[in-house]
C-alpha positions, -999 to +999 in steps of 0.1 A: -524+497+433-555+511+417-587+509+438-609+479+428-646+473+433-644+436+425-620+407+428-603+401+394-605+363+400-643+366+401-648+388+370-653+373+335-658+402+311-671+396+276-657+429+262-636+458+276-650+493+280-634+523+264-627+560+268-613+579+238-599+614+231-580+629+201-556+657+193-563+673+159-534+677+135-525+712+146-523+703+183-506+670+175-479+688+155-474+712+184-469+683+208-444+667+185-425+700+182-423+703+220-411+667+223-383+673+198-373+705+215-369+686+248-351+656+232-377+630+238-401+610+216-438+615+218-442+579+231-418+587+260-436+619+269-470+602+269-456+572+289-444+597+315-479+614+315-496+580+320-471+571+348-479+604+366-517+597+364-513+561+376-491+573+404-516+599+416-545+574+413-525+547+432-511+569+459-475+557+454-445+563+431-431+529+423-449+503+402-447+481+371-462+488+337-466+464+309-460+475+273-464+461+238-434+465+215-427+458+179-404+427+178-399+418+141-365+401+143-346+395+110-342+358+116-348+350+079-344+369+046-382+366+040-393+380+073-401+414+057-426+396+034-445+379+063-478+392+076-483+389+114-485+406+147-447+408+153-449+421+188-441+411+223-447+424+258-421+442+278-423+451+315-410+485+325-404+494+361-415+529+370-398+546+400-407+583+400-387+609+420-403+628+448-405+663+433-397+663+396-402+686+366-422+670+338-392+673+315-372+652+339-399+625+340-401+624+302-363+619+299-364+592+326-392+575+307-372+575+275-341+561+293-361+534+310-380+524+278-347+522+260-331+501+287-360+477+287-360+474+249-323+464+250-335+431+267-363+424+242-352+388+237-367+380+271-404+389+268-427+404+294-446+371+295-415+352+306-406+378+332-442+378+345-441+341+350-409+342+369-422+370+391-453+351+398-433+320+407-411+340+431-441+358+446-461+325+449-491+338+429-509+331+397-524+366+395-513+389+367-483+409+380-485+437+355-522+442+344-518+479+335-506+483+299-491+512+278-492+506+241-480+531+215-475+528+177-464+564+173-435+566+150-440+532+135-451+546+101-418+565+099-399+534+109-416+514+081-412+542+056-449+546+049-482+558+063-515+541+069-534+544+035-560+571+035-583+550+013-593+514+011-605+510-025-642+502-027-645+507+011-638+544+008-619+568+030-604+555+062-609+579+092-616+576+129-653+570+122-643+538+105-628+524+137-651+505+161-629+492+189-640+463+211-613+443+229-610+414+252-574+409+264-567+382+290-548+394+322-551+431+312-572+453+335-564+487+320-546+498+289-537+532+273-534+528+236-519+555+213-519+556+175-520+581+147-547+582+121-550+608+092-529+633+111-546+630+144-534+615+177-558+590+191-557+581+228-579+552+240-584+537+274-595+501+273-605+485+306-624+458+325-653+480+336-664+455+363-631+461+382-633+498+387-655+526+399-665+545+367-658+578+385-622+566+392-617+557+355-631+590+342-609+609+366-578+589+356-585+595+319-591+632+325-558+633+343-540+618+313-557+640+287-551+671+309-514+664+312-512+659+274-530+693+268-505+710+291-477+695+269-494+707+237-495+743+250-459+740+264-469+750+299-465+715+314-429+708+304-412+730+330-439+726+356-433+708+389-453+676+391-469+669+425-467+632+433-476+610+464-452+608+493-454+570+494-429+551+474-445+516+474-480+503+474-496+490+506-500+453+506-533+434+508-535+405+532-527+370+520-563+361+523-595+377+510-602+395+478-577+422+468-590+458+472-563+473+450-548+464+417-511+457+423-485+430+424-501+406+449-486+398+483-466+366+483-487+336+491-470+314+518-499+291+527-495+255+516-519+241+491-527+208+509-492+196+500-506+190+465-476+206+447-447+191+467-420+184+441-414+148+432-426+121+409-463+121+399-486+106+424-515+085+413-528+074+379-542+108+369-510+128+376-490+101+357-514+104+328-511+142+327-473+140+329-473+114+301-495+137+279-472+166+286-441+146+277-456+137+243-469+172+236-438+191+247-414+165+234-395+163+266-397+141+298-420+155+325-410+138+358-419+164+384-455+168+395-447+205+404-432+214+370-447+245+353-462+238+319-449+271+305-414+268+320-412+234+302-417+251+269-455+251+266-475+281+254-512+292+255-521+274+222-506+242+233-524+245+267-557+250+249-551+219+227-541+198+257-572+208+277-594+201+246-579+167+242-585+159+279-622+169+275-626+150+243-612+118+259-636+121+288-610+130+314-628+161+325-632+198+315-609+225+328-611+261+316-579+278+305-584+303+333-586+275+359-555+258+344-535+290+346-540+291+384-519+259+388-503+249+355-485+218+369-493+181+366-505+180+402-525+212+398-542+200+366-550+166+380-566+183+410-587+205+387-598+175+367-611+158+398-626+189+415-638+210+386-646+247+394-680+262+388-667+285+361 
């Protein structure tokens, strides 16, 4: 439940801001040696450090983090020859003990990451949609992300090339990072380049007080430095007394970034299950049936639960606009991705 200065629903960033720090090869080697001595991977240790910093900033010890994982499944003999972003999201619940040593936290993180990866056939996107359905909200349920590619080079049997032919030497100065990731408010990204560990915060600047972000990043890098020297491993880790986050009220803009409170208020009866009502809902249902190649008979059916994805949604919205039925932004559609919800959005377009 990170403090916010703006309602996420009202913010439309063009690019995400960044904070960046590095460990030189000597300190990075020292960190890896300490991780090996304690029986954990660097990713697990840094996940634990990130979790500690988030917990202190939030004021509670139980929360949900999103991660991005390599997911290159051997479904065909030619999969190794394919070029693509073979990855998927994975939600990892964090439940920190009251008075731990950091070594314990790192081992807990490694256990929890391993357990979550054992269920990688169900993606974080699917779990998020189900959580949103049960909570009665369309807000992102896990907008804080941890991403690490540490160790991927070893797994693939090669390192990132140090040169790029006529483009010259590849180093950190060659990297200019500008991101825009939907439904992500804050992300810690870790990667290795030319023997250095690179730690990058990417965030929606409009959501947070800059001082809070700077303090959070300093907390992460300070914990990492204590692991490099070795002092932090056996140290006790002060954490908040509260286990769970306080809940915002069901109405009004959220003041903290967390899993939103369940919404129980009715939406004018517009999504009561049943057959489509009116010509526009019937047209939407018919278009979905053709696009998804399955009958759509429930006005409250979720587009994504029916097998749709973001690309199909964009195509469908573009077709509606092209045919003169009205313009609805993907963001507006995601608020109520049902035949009834889309029909309502088409007749009452938002100002965004």
